[in-house]
N, C-alpha and C positions, 0 to 999 in steps of 0.2 A: 780857518778854522781849523782848529785840530778835534785828530777825532781823539776821544775820551780812550780811557781802556776797561776796563770790569772793574780793576778795585776805584777807580777817581769818577765812577757812577756813582757805584756802590757811595762812596765819604758821600756825595752833592747828596744823592738820595737821602743820609743820615741827619747831614744838614738842615733839610730842608725839611724837613718831619718837624719841625717847631716852628717853622713860617705859617703867615699869616698871611691869603690870598692878598697881593698890590693891587689886578687889576683883575676887573669882570666883564665878561662876556655876556651881551643881554640878548634877546633878539633879533637885535638891530644887523645882528653878525662880527665880521672884524672886519670891521671899519674902519679909516684912515686917521681917527679921531686915538682909537682902540692901539692899534700898529702904534704908534707915534708914545700913548703912554705905557704901552712894551718897552719899546726905547730908554725913554727916561726912565724907566725903574730898574732895566738891569744896566744903564750907566753907573745909576747909584747902588745899585744892592748886588750883581753877577749872576747872581739864584735868588730865580722867583717859582709864585706861584700863582695858577690865571684861574680864577672858579670859570667854568661855562654854564650859561642857565639851560642851555635844550639837553633836551631828551636826547636826540641824536647820533650814536657815537661814530659810527661815519663823518662827520659834520664835524664831529670835536678833533676828529684823528685829522683830517685838511685842512682845517684851523691851523696845526701845532707843526702839521707841513709847511705851511704859511709860513708862519710866525716862523721858525726854524733856518726854511728859505731865505726870507725877507732878511731877517732882522742878523743873519748871519750869526745865530744861536744853535747849540746843542739842546737836542729834547735828551729828559733827565728821565721823565716819569709821565704817564697818562696812567691814572689811576682815578676812575669812578669819571668826577667831575672835576676832579684837578689837571691841571698839568704843568709840569715842570719843565720850567725853562732856565738853559747857562750862558752863560756867555761870561769870558773873563773881560776886564777891564785894560786899559795899558797897562794901570796902576795894581795889580791885584790882590784885592782883599783877602781872600777865601788862597791856602797852600795845597795844590793840587796830591793828595797821595804820589810817588813812582812806583809804577809800571816794575814787578820783580821777576 
């Protein structure tokens, strides 16, 4: 996993603005099935939004850390109940800007 710089994160946040959540994490939490769905969507889209239905911010932070660690993904943004996650594909669809 490569570290993204501030310019690349800003670019990905802008790209994610128009996206709709593709995975929802409900009361059952971060199960193996949910992790599998996140993995499938990262392979298909590279950049995804995840909606967490719980109100506990610490739990959402823990879920985001777990997702990024387990699936070798990058945490782009956590705003409210939305998590934005990125993982480059073998054949990238998104072209990240170079650092200055």
